[in-house]
Backbone as CSV, one residue per row, in Angstrom:
resi,resn,N_x,N_y,N_z,CA_x,CA_y,CA_z,C_x,C_y,C_z
1,MET,-64.501,-26.936,-5.814,-64.095,-28.573,-5.627,-63.005,-29.409,-6.243
2,PRO,-63.448,-29.264,-7.549,-62.648,-29.551,-8.543,-61.578,-29.172,-9.158
3,VAL,-61.498,-27.847,-8.774,-60.554,-27.029,-8.977,-59.361,-26.802,-7.847
4,VAL,-59.712,-27.176,-6.539,-58.972,-27.390,-5.840,-58.410,-28.646,-5.765
5,PHE,-58.821,-30.221,-6.472,-58.648,-31.178,-6.504,-57.378,-30.903,-7.723
6,SER,-57.807,-30.529,-8.473,-56.625,-29.966,-9.754,-55.406,-29.868,-9.234
7,GLY,-55.337,-28.479,-8.276,-54.409,-27.828,-7.812,-53.567,-28.653,-6.977
8,ILE,-54.196,-29.536,-5.914,-53.515,-30.289,-5.056,-52.685,-31.386,-6.144
9,ARG,-53.362,-31.949,-6.951,-52.728,-32.912,-8.508,-51.935,-32.517,-8.601
10,ASN,-51.709,-31.176,-9.387,-50.716,-30.816,-9.396,-49.372,-30.301,-8.633
11,LEU,-49.645,-30.008,-7.457,-48.624,-29.652,-6.779,-47.918,-30.928,-6.560
12,THR,-48.594,-32.180,-6.019,-48.761,-33.423,-5.867,-47.405,-33.864,-6.899
13,VAL,-47.832,-33.700,-8.074,-47.087,-34.155,-9.141,-45.992,-33.171,-9.453
14,ASN,-46.062,-32.006,-8.754,-44.571,-31.340,-9.428,-43.469,-32.135,-7.900
15,ILE,-44.139,-31.969,-6.785,-43.358,-32.815,-5.449,-42.606,-33.679,-5.991
16,PHE,-43.452,-35.298,-6.960,-42.935,-35.724,-6.971,-41.766,-36.101,-8.026
17,THR,-42.356,-35.096,-8.869,-41.011,-34.855,-10.434,-40.344,-33.873,-10.463
18,SER,-40.183,-33.297,-9.499,-39.253,-32.143,-9.034,-37.703,-32.784,-8.986
19,PRO,-37.968,-33.883,-7.909,-36.607,-34.737,-7.827,-36.082,-35.065,-8.933
20,VAL,-36.622,-35.890,-9.843,-36.384,-36.295,-10.952,-35.650,-35.400,-11.891
21,LYS,-36.507,-34.402,-11.967,-35.225,-33.062,-13.265,-34.646,-32.768,-12.727
22,ILE,-33.872,-32.689,-10.862,-33.160,-32.230,-10.849,-31.736,-33.155,-10.660
23,TYR,-32.301,-34.425,-10.764,-31.508,-35.982,-10.914,-31.206,-35.864,-12.729
24,ARG,-31.670,-36.037,-13.166,-31.622,-35.546,-14.898,-30.876,-34.301,-14.947
25,GLN,-30.840,-33.202,-14.390,-29.844,-31.907,-14.747,-28.603,-32.406,-14.357
26,ILE,-28.275,-33.153,-12.966,-27.257,-32.834,-12.219,-26.926,-34.413,-13.407
27,GLY,-27.371,-34.890,-14.099,-26.668,-36.341,-15.080,-26.216,-35.413,-16.134
28,GLN,-26.945,-34.738,-16.304,-26.871,-33.833,-17.831,-25.326,-33.377,-17.644
29,PHE,-25.163,-32.515,-16.500,-24.392,-31.804,-15.987,-22.641,-32.414,-16.173
30,PHE,-22.891,-34.142,-15.512,-21.663,-34.483,-15.454,-21.660,-34.702,-16.544
31,GLN,-22.579,-35.128,-17.425,-22.139,-35.835,-18.759,-21.559,-34.916,-19.747
32,SER,-22.040,-33.794,-19.171,-21.345,-32.541,-20.224,-20.178,-32.232,-19.275
33,LYS,-19.616,-32.238,-18.260,-18.036,-32.339,-17.817,-17.305,-33.048,-18.195
34,ASN,-17.544,-34.083,-18.210,-16.890,-35.542,-19.074,-16.699,-35.322,-19.961
35,GLU,-17.598,-35.033,-20.942,-17.194,-34.377,-22.536,-15.887,-33.230,-22.573
36,LEU,-16.302,-32.669,-21.583,-15.304,-31.162,-21.613,-13.832,-31.823,-21.341
37,VAL,-14.076,-32.712,-20.270,-12.702,-33.016,-19.841,-11.684,-33.820,-21.104
38,LYS,-12.846,-34.937,-21.406,-12.396,-35.586,-23.021,-11.870,-34.801,-23.854
39,GLU,-12.680,-33.613,-24.337,-12.276,-33.048,-25.500,-10.945,-32.016,-25.063
40,ASN,-11.006,-31.700,-23.021,-9.583,-30.942,-23.440,-8.621,-31.799,-23.318
41,LYS,-8.357,-33.129,-23.011,-7.303,-33.904,-23.253,-7.217,-33.919,-24.281
42,ALA,-8.081,-34.211,-25.305,-7.484,-34.087,-26.898,-6.581,-32.992,-27.038
43,LEU,-7.145,-31.755,-27.051,-6.493,-30.324,-26.958,-5.405,-30.581,-26.738
44,ARG,-5.315,-30.959,-25.291,-3.689,-31.009,-24.833,-2.824,-32.251,-25.618
45,LYS,-3.234,-33.302,-26.083,-2.435,-33.801,-26.997,-2.271,-33.560,-28.392
46,LYS,-2.799,-32.454,-29.142,-2.719,-32.011,-30.295,-1.585,-30.363,-29.902
47,VAL,-1.535,-30.051,-28.710,-1.097,-29.021,-28.613,0.418,-29.591,-28.124
48,GLY,0.624,-30.700,-27.596,2.060,-31.156,-27.196,2.579,-31.713,-28.859
49,ASP,1.311,-32.392,-29.428,2.133,-32.556,-30.998,2.563,-31.788,-31.807
50,LEU,1.684,-31.036,-31.689,2.162,-28.999,-32.352,3.565,-29.030,-31.752
51,SER,3.412,-28.937,-30.916,5.141,-28.604,-30.051,6.422,-29.258,-30.665
52,LEU,5.906,-30.253,-30.282,7.235,-31.032,-30.748,7.128,-30.724,-32.015
53,GLU,6.353,-30.798,-33.216,6.527,-30.663,-34.559,7.435,-29.421,-34.613
54,ILE,6.895,-28.091,-33.872,7.464,-27.218,-34.253,9.280,-27.117,-33.446
55,SER,9.197,-27.699,-32.570,10.473,-28.334,-32.040,11.353,-28.611,-32.857
56,ARG,10.902,-29.670,-33.998,11.624,-30.685,-34.413,11.764,-29.461,-35.735
57,LEU,11.584,-28.823,-36.405,11.289,-27.840,-37.513,12.532,-26.882,-36.899
58,GLU,12.203,-26.391,-35.781,13.473,-25.419,-35.272,14.508,-25.764,-35.289
59,ASP,14.853,-27.179,-35.046,16.135,-27.689,-35.123,16.494,-27.964,-36.446
60,VAL,15.494,-28.488,-37.703,16.416,-28.486,-38.938,16.387,-27.177,-39.958
61,SER,15.905,-26.502,-39.338,16.134,-24.865,-39.662,17.759,-24.847,-38.879
62,GLU,17.812,-24.883,-37.833,18.855,-24.107,-37.497,19.952,-24.784,-38.285
63,GLU,19.942,-26.538,-38.206,20.969,-27.160,-38.704,21.595,-26.671,-40.365
64,ASN,19.922,-26.175,-41.035,20.131,-25.689,-42.108,21.109,-24.543,-42.355
65,LYS,20.857,-23.747,-41.181,21.228,-22.356,-41.045,22.951,-22.708,-40.933
66,ARG,23.312,-23.322,-40.240,24.769,-24.256,-40.288,25.222,-24.975,-41.217
67,LEU,24.924,-25.712,-42.167,25.183,-25.876,-42.838,25.653,-25.032,-43.984
68,SER,24.417,-24.217,-44.063,24.749,-23.052,-45.234,25.705,-22.511,-44.801
69,SER,26.659,-21.662,-43.576,27.231,-21.257,-43.117,28.474,-21.921,-43.421
70,LEU,28.380,-23.011,-43.286,29.768,-24.093,-43.235,29.983,-24.204,-44.819
71,LEU,28.791,-24.559,-45.976,28.839,-24.696,-47.064,29.960,-22.857,-47.861
72,ASP,29.538,-21.460,-47.441,29.813,-20.766,-47.735,31.308,-20.429,-47.311
73,PHE,31.917,-21.039,-45.997,33.056,-20.951,-45.757,33.797,-21.851,-46.460
74,LYS,33.212,-22.843,-46.863,34.186,-23.807,-47.699,34.553,-23.587,-49.090
75,LYS,33.783,-22.712,-49.199,33.385,-22.363,-51.029,34.705,-21.251,-51.074
76,GLY,35.048,-20.262,-49.932,35.980,-19.307,-49.810,37.238,-19.463,-49.682
77,PHE,37.066,-21.019,-49.631,38.726,-21.599,-48.895,39.407,-22.565,-50.133
78,GLY,40.902,-22.125,-50.226,40.921,-22.987,-50.981,42.369,-24.215,-50.735
79,PHE,41.324,-24.605,-50.108,42.136,-25.928,-49.480,41.017,-27.340,-49.836
80,ARG,41.526,-27.948,-49.811,40.710,-29.728,-49.562,40.073,-29.893,-48.770
81,THR,38.937,-30.321,-48.124,38.305,-30.440,-46.982,37.372,-31.599,-47.155
82,VAL,37.128,-31.996,-46.299,35.924,-33.214,-46.046,35.335,-32.563,-44.554
83,SER,33.676,-32.740,-44.794,33.076,-32.448,-43.724,32.368,-33.622,-42.918
84,ALA,32.723,-33.514,-41.760,32.174,-34.274,-40.693,31.294,-34.073,-39.549
85,GLU,31.193,-34.751,-38.558,29.978,-34.390,-37.767,30.599,-34.980,-36.341
86,VAL,30.318,-34.160,-34.936,30.734,-34.257,-33.538,30.126,-35.201,-33.109
87,ILE,30.837,-36.315,-32.783,30.031,-37.554,-32.481,30.306,-38.124,-30.669
88,ALA,30.705,-37.245,-30.081,31.496,-37.339,-28.939,32.262,-36.494,-28.405
89,ARG,31.970,-36.014,-26.866,32.825,-34.672,-26.351,33.215,-35.290,-25.268
90,GLY,34.077,-34.587,-25.014,35.187,-35.141,-23.745,34.640,-34.474,-22.580
91,PRO,34.870,-35.272,-21.280,33.849,-35.110,-20.119,34.823,-33.821,-19.598
92,GLU,35.913,-33.380,-19.636,36.273,-32.041,-19.605,35.857,-30.864,-20.189
93,ASN,34.932,-30.511,-20.283,34.363,-29.355,-21.342,35.642,-28.358,-21.518
94,TRP,35.711,-27.877,-20.205,36.633,-26.062,-20.555,37.564,-26.699,-21.348
95,THR,38.491,-28.043,-20.610,39.601,-28.197,-21.326,39.766,-28.608,-22.327
96,GLY,38.543,-29.287,-23.445,38.273,-29.368,-24.843,39.003,-30.218,-25.502
97,SER,37.831,-31.213,-25.814,38.288,-32.465,-26.663,36.886,-32.847,-27.532
98,PHE,37.090,-33.435,-28.731,35.828,-33.962,-29.077,36.123,-35.442,-30.245
99,VAL,34.918,-35.964,-30.314,35.602,-36.900,-31.553,34.404,-36.508,-32.680
100,ILE,34.947,-36.658,-34.460,34.233,-36.795,-35.484,34.286,-37.978,-36.177
101,ASP,33.359,-38.164,-36.845,32.793,-39.071,-37.823,33.736,-39.978,-38.663
102,LYS,34.973,-38.807,-38.495,35.622,-39.023,-39.930,36.962,-39.491,-39.453
103,GLY,38.060,-40.206,-40.524,39.160,-40.509,-40.283,39.922,-40.624,-41.610
104,ILE,40.774,-41.363,-40.957,41.914,-42.097,-42.370,41.160,-42.440,-43.751
105,ALA,40.577,-43.450,-43.184,39.197,-43.453,-44.620,39.106,-42.731,-45.863
106,ASP,38.751,-41.280,-44.569,38.467,-40.417,-45.442,39.151,-39.207,-45.794
107,GLY,40.958,-39.907,-45.740,41.788,-38.859,-45.757,41.922,-37.905,-45.157
108,ILE,41.529,-38.143,-43.851,42.124,-37.309,-42.387,43.761,-37.733,-42.038
109,LYS,44.568,-36.589,-41.567,45.292,-36.806,-40.830,45.943,-36.335,-40.226
110,GLY,46.649,-36.865,-39.073,47.441,-36.298,-37.624,47.401,-34.890,-38.348
111,GLN,47.230,-33.661,-36.872,47.581,-32.449,-36.868,46.672,-31.898,-38.057
112,ALA,45.420,-32.202,-38.774,44.651,-31.606,-39.799,43.949,-30.756,-38.929
113,ALA,44.200,-29.565,-39.491,43.186,-28.148,-38.906,41.780,-28.380,-38.711
114,VAL,40.863,-28.296,-37.923,39.311,-28.563,-37.849,38.670,-27.433,-37.645
115,CYS,37.746,-26.930,-38.435,37.161,-25.446,-38.710,35.270,-25.981,-38.735
116,SER,34.946,-24.714,-37.621,33.528,-24.186,-38.285,33.323,-23.166,-39.039
117,SER,32.202,-22.661,-39.479,32.021,-21.208,-40.061,32.326,-20.284,-39.741
118,LYS,32.726,-20.181,-38.335,33.234,-19.145,-37.338,35.102,-18.695,-37.540
119,GLY,35.491,-20.183,-37.582,37.213,-20.445,-37.372,37.518,-21.391,-36.831
120,LEU,38.786,-21.479,-36.534,39.448,-22.686,-36.006,38.965,-23.009,-34.892
121,LEU,38.344,-24.387,-35.019,38.078,-25.222,-33.492,39.522,-25.787,-32.900
122,GLY,39.932,-26.396,-33.559,41.012,-27.233,-32.937,41.948,-27.983,-34.418
123,LYS,42.706,-29.202,-33.582,43.236,-29.749,-34.505,43.269,-31.319,-34.317
124,VAL,43.323,-31.942,-35.429,43.627,-33.861,-35.256,44.606,-34.324,-34.377
125,ALA,44.145,-34.509,-33.105,45.098,-35.307,-31.983,45.841,-36.856,-32.991
126,GLU,44.414,-37.452,-33.020,44.635,-38.787,-33.213,43.709,-39.392,-34.072
127,ALA,43.838,-39.698,-35.545,43.068,-40.022,-36.139,43.032,-41.436,-36.608
128,GLY,42.084,-42.240,-36.313,41.489,-43.612,-36.522,40.995,-43.984,-38.036
129,LYS,40.731,-45.463,-38.686,40.067,-45.677,-39.302,38.884,-44.727,-39.852
130,ASN,37.990,-44.737,-39.015,36.884,-44.095,-39.662,36.016,-42.859,-37.937
131,THR,37.269,-42.512,-37.464,37.084,-41.447,-36.314,38.244,-40.789,-36.251
132,SER,38.139,-39.695,-35.764,39.255,-38.851,-35.260,39.112,-38.242,-34.091
133,PHE,40.235,-37.922,-33.289,40.002,-37.140,-31.755,40.475,-35.812,-31.737
134,VAL,39.917,-34.496,-31.795,40.272,-33.488,-32.111,40.567,-32.558,-30.296
135,LEU,41.554,-32.036,-30.766,42.048,-30.890,-29.417,41.576,-29.513,-29.929
136,LEU,40.712,-29.033,-29.311,40.310,-27.648,-28.999,41.203,-26.773,-29.210
137,VAL,41.099,-25.398,-29.484,41.669,-24.520,-28.988,42.436,-23.987,-27.996
138,THR,41.261,-24.356,-27.194,41.501,-24.061,-25.888,41.971,-25.342,-24.834
139,HIS,42.270,-26.643,-25.700,43.196,-27.491,-24.785,44.623,-27.369,-24.426
140,PRO,45.212,-27.470,-23.135,45.936,-27.085,-23.038,47.600,-27.270,-23.702
141,ASN,47.094,-29.071,-24.675,48.285,-29.035,-25.818,47.928,-28.617,-26.823
142,PHE,46.956,-27.803,-27.219,47.041,-27.246,-28.501,48.484,-26.111,-28.517
143,LYS,48.888,-26.223,-29.634,49.871,-25.051,-30.383,49.519,-24.633,-32.060
144,ALA,49.295,-23.678,-32.352,49.505,-22.970,-33.241,50.197,-21.674,-33.667
145,GLY,50.669,-21.375,-34.902,51.051,-20.150,-35.225,50.651,-19.096,-35.528
146,GLY,50.136,-18.049,-35.028,49.450,-16.947,-35.095,49.750,-15.716,-35.115
147,VAL,48.917,-14.588,-35.900,49.398,-13.495,-36.182,48.251,-12.275,-35.897
148,ILE,48.523,-11.144,-35.471,47.851,-10.234,-35.747,47.539,-9.556,-36.760
149,ARG,46.022,-9.628,-37.331,45.518,-9.234,-38.482,45.854,-7.835,-38.762
150,GLY,46.320,-7.805,-40.261,46.570,-6.383,-40.688,48.088,-6.085,-40.250
151,SER,48.990,-6.914,-39.467,50.506,-6.675,-38.793,50.974,-7.677,-38.699
152,ARG,52.231,-7.809,-38.727,53.524,-8.542,-38.698,53.765,-9.243,-37.556
153,ILE,52.576,-8.767,-36.717,53.034,-9.292,-35.492,52.510,-10.865,-34.967
154,ASN,53.635,-11.504,-35.012,53.584,-12.905,-34.863,53.898,-13.259,-33.263
155,GLY,52.967,-14.727,-33.019,53.178,-14.948,-32.141,52.904,-16.952,-31.650
156,VAL,52.331,-17.808,-30.642,52.317,-18.943,-30.952,51.036,-18.997,-30.116
157,VAL,49.740,-19.428,-30.535,48.545,-19.435,-29.724,48.413,-20.804,-28.963
158,VAL,48.346,-20.559,-27.590,48.244,-22.251,-26.799,46.926,-22.222,-26.242
159,GLY,46.312,-23.474,-25.833,45.129,-22.943,-25.241,45.255,-23.066,-23.463
160,THR,44.631,-22.777,-23.141,44.652,-22.365,-21.323,44.087,-23.375,-20.693
161,GLY,43.388,-24.429,-21.306,42.705,-25.067,-19.929,41.366,-25.077,-19.643
162,GLY,41.137,-23.243,-20.031,39.923,-22.692,-18.616,39.122,-22.490,-19.852
163,GLY,38.902,-22.605,-21.354,37.498,-22.239,-22.038,38.443,-20.969,-22.727
164,SER,39.562,-20.593,-22.921,40.080,-19.609,-23.970,41.542,-19.649,-24.232
165,ALA,42.289,-18.997,-24.923,43.875,-19.167,-25.589,44.372,-17.687,-25.118
166,LYS,45.697,-18.083,-25.665,46.397,-16.686,-25.057,47.750,-17.099,-26.706
167,MET,47.797,-15.690,-26.584,49.056,-15.926,-28.225,50.236,-15.341,-27.268
168,MET,51.512,-16.030,-27.210,52.446,-15.900,-26.559,53.332,-15.630,-27.536
169,PHE,54.722,-15.046,-26.765,56.008,-14.305,-27.661,55.913,-13.201,-28.266
170,ILE,54.779,-12.314,-27.855,54.631,-11.362,-28.848,55.625,-10.360,-28.414
171,PRO,56.394,-9.764,-29.161,57.736,-8.874,-28.926,57.219,-7.688,-27.765
172,MET,58.147,-7.243,-27.212,57.944,-5.965,-26.239,57.305,-4.788,-26.633
173,ASP,57.840,-4.666,-27.822,57.525,-3.470,-28.407,56.532,-2.994,-29.305
174,ALA,55.944,-4.522,-29.450,54.516,-4.747,-30.356,53.493,-4.367,-29.769
175,ASP,52.588,-3.126,-30.463,51.337,-2.438,-29.967,49.968,-3.328,-30.272
176,VAL,49.762,-4.021,-29.116,48.506,-4.867,-29.719,47.693,-4.130,-28.745
177,LYS,46.469,-4.043,-29.482,45.235,-3.624,-28.832,44.113,-4.726,-28.636
178,LYS,43.494,-4.377,-27.123,42.072,-5.159,-26.925,41.214,-5.044,-27.831
179,GLY,40.476,-6.000,-29.205,40.046,-6.581,-30.069,40.169,-6.361,-30.966
180,SER,41.500,-6.516,-31.121,42.497,-7.040,-31.924,42.223,-8.429,-32.674
181,ILE,42.319,-8.853,-34.293,41.955,-10.237,-34.323,43.416,-10.927,-34.688
182,VAL,43.012,-11.936,-34.284,43.965,-13.304,-34.513,43.834,-14.435,-35.298
183,THR,45.058,-14.201,-36.302,44.400,-15.732,-37.428,45.650,-16.512,-37.380
184,THR,45.458,-17.758,-38.027,46.692,-18.170,-38.154,47.873,-17.517,-39.091
185,SER,48.997,-17.663,-38.801,50.065,-17.234,-39.623,50.428,-17.821,-40.694
186,ASP,51.527,-17.442,-41.797,51.862,-17.963,-42.710,53.088,-19.157,-42.090
187,LEU,53.363,-18.507,-40.935,54.715,-19.596,-40.524,54.019,-20.712,-39.676
188,SER,53.275,-21.018,-39.451,52.826,-22.199,-38.890,52.662,-23.477,-39.710
189,LYS,53.282,-24.496,-39.783,53.675,-25.449,-40.176,52.925,-26.531,-40.266
190,ILE,51.458,-26.098,-39.843,50.314,-27.068,-39.614,49.120,-26.117,-40.238
191,PHE,49.150,-25.578,-40.142,47.754,-24.863,-40.774,48.082,-24.136,-41.540
192,PRO,46.998,-24.226,-42.691,46.702,-22.742,-43.683,46.960,-21.523,-43.154
193,LYS,47.376,-20.546,-43.577,47.544,-18.677,-43.016,45.754,-18.117,-43.314
194,GLY,45.493,-17.574,-42.286,44.272,-16.835,-42.324,42.761,-17.192,-41.943
195,ILE,43.038,-18.324,-40.808,41.832,-18.566,-40.445,41.675,-17.592,-39.051
196,LEU,40.263,-17.463,-38.848,40.119,-16.849,-37.658,40.434,-17.417,-36.632
197,ILE,40.937,-17.466,-35.733,41.123,-18.030,-34.468,40.204,-17.572,-33.279
198,GLY,40.749,-15.813,-32.816,39.690,-15.089,-32.092,40.196,-13.804,-31.603
199,GLU,39.607,-13.246,-30.977,39.664,-11.148,-30.112,40.482,-11.441,-29.660
200,VAL,41.362,-10.437,-29.389,42.170,-9.954,-28.138,41.289,-9.804,-26.936
201,LEU,41.473,-10.101,-25.745,40.501,-9.731,-24.282,41.539,-8.866,-24.031
202,SER,42.788,-8.970,-23.667,43.878,-8.155,-23.073,44.875,-8.263,-23.240
203,VAL,46.046,-7.545,-23.160,47.167,-7.826,-23.237,48.161,-7.512,-21.768
204,HIS,48.959,-8.876,-21.828,50.017,-8.727,-20.268,51.468,-8.903,-21.058
205,VAL,52.529,-8.620,-19.384,53.947,-8.782,-19.809,54.021,-9.978,-19.031
206,SER,55.084,-10.987,-19.814,55.237,-12.679,-19.117,55.840,-11.922,-17.683
207,LYS,55.877,-13.261,-17.113,57.035,-12.806,-15.533,58.197,-13.270,-15.907
208,THR,59.070,-13.320,-16.900,60.089,-12.816,-17.110,60.914,-11.463,-17.746
209,GLY,59.383,-11.115,-18.123,59.781,-10.024,-19.022,60.214,-9.656,-19.768
210,LEU,60.562,-10.735,-20.845,60.804,-11.005,-22.088,60.435,-10.743,-23.485
211,TYR,58.804,-10.935,-22.649,57.517,-10.949,-24.004,56.594,-10.528,-23.335
212,LYS,55.353,-10.518,-24.683,54.026,-10.206,-23.765,53.706,-10.923,-24.614
213,TYR,51.962,-11.401,-23.498,51.065,-12.240,-24.501,50.082,-11.879,-24.369
214,ALA,48.606,-12.221,-25.111,47.411,-11.827,-25.158,46.361,-12.866,-25.058
215,MET,45.647,-12.463,-23.868,44.511,-13.563,-23.660,43.201,-13.393,-24.978
216,LEU,42.735,-14.701,-25.640,42.326,-14.370,-26.509,40.828,-15.204,-26.172
217,LYS,39.827,-14.891,-26.838,38.756,-15.024,-27.268,38.026,-15.722,-28.244
218,PRO,38.427,-17.408,-28.873,38.145,-18.170,-29.484,36.739,-17.726,-30.123
219,PHE,36.925,-17.355,-31.680,35.724,-17.141,-32.350,34.420,-18.387,-32.683
220,ALA,35.247,-19.704,-32.570,34.609,-20.684,-32.937,33.824,-21.423,-31.470
221,LYS,32.585,-21.864,-31.542,32.028,-22.248,-30.538,32.001,-23.720,-30.189
222,PRO,32.788,-24.604,-29.778,33.013,-25.752,-30.027,31.991,-26.452,-29.181
223,PHE,31.621,-25.847,-28.033,30.358,-26.411,-27.457,28.604,-26.487,-28.006
224,VAL,28.636,-25.678,-29.118,27.090,-25.783,-29.845,27.945,-26.081,-31.346
225,THR,28.577,-26.605,-31.642,28.569,-27.138,-32.760,29.143,-28.488,-33.324
226,GLU,28.071,-28.816,-34.193,27.535,-30.274,-34.172,28.461,-30.813,-36.291
227,GLU,28.594,-29.371,-36.638,29.462,-30.157,-38.147,30.591,-29.018,-37.781
228,VAL,31.474,-29.818,-38.641,32.910,-29.481,-38.876,33.332,-29.398,-40.225
229,LEU,34.235,-28.709,-40.464,35.606,-29.143,-41.678,37.140,-29.408,-41.621
230,CYS,36.942,-30.536,-41.745,38.521,-30.420,-41.456,39.628,-30.630,-42.639
231,ILE,40.666,-30.056,-42.954,41.679,-29.097,-43.997,42.579,-30.453,-44.469
232,LEU,42.168,-30.893,-45.457,43.185,-31.714,-45.628,44.511,-31.422,-46.495
233,GLY,44.532,-29.990,-47.275,46.152,-29.716,-47.863,44.907,-29.086,-49.012
234,GLU,45.692,-28.346,-49.818,45.894,-27.947,-50.779,45.312,-28.163,-52.128
235,LYS,44.042,-27.384,-52.897,43.778,-27.704,-53.921,44.433,-28.504,-54.936
């Protein structure tokens, strides 16, 4: 009989204590889950912070590359220059204009050439005391003397207003091929000679049949440019 009562007692204890064990296990499960959720949030925040820091470092690295390229461009240039930053862009992106943070107080004058490390961006259309308005090579009001590199083929480079430029008044007998490089010419009254402008995409005959013109792809990328050089004159 004692053995029977002992078995019944153990069974009774197990019956009443099992729910307690289950509830305790459930409580431990939810506690562990809450801790995991908190840990997950903390890890997500760390990942977000690291992503922001990586992005910031990438921006700094890209800026350093641009500035280094601009410095190399300046070193090989026989003219006085002043560096500036683009602080605003025209709403008509493909027409082409922007504002820089330098002006008359920094020695900049109207018609001054504005370059990136890739080549000619445009010219100063209007200089204020501390800012200047720049017309890009692609702007319809832009004009500059151009020459096919390695030849005596001269013309006038004008903007198309459509994200490109063209070289006008090329002689009919001139042999201009796709891929030819166009630079500023020594006939230009505004810009120093030898500044890269663009690459010839195609050559056409004008409607009058009196001259040829070449469509150009500018080397400088105005919509990704943040730092520029303004040419003040010979050293």
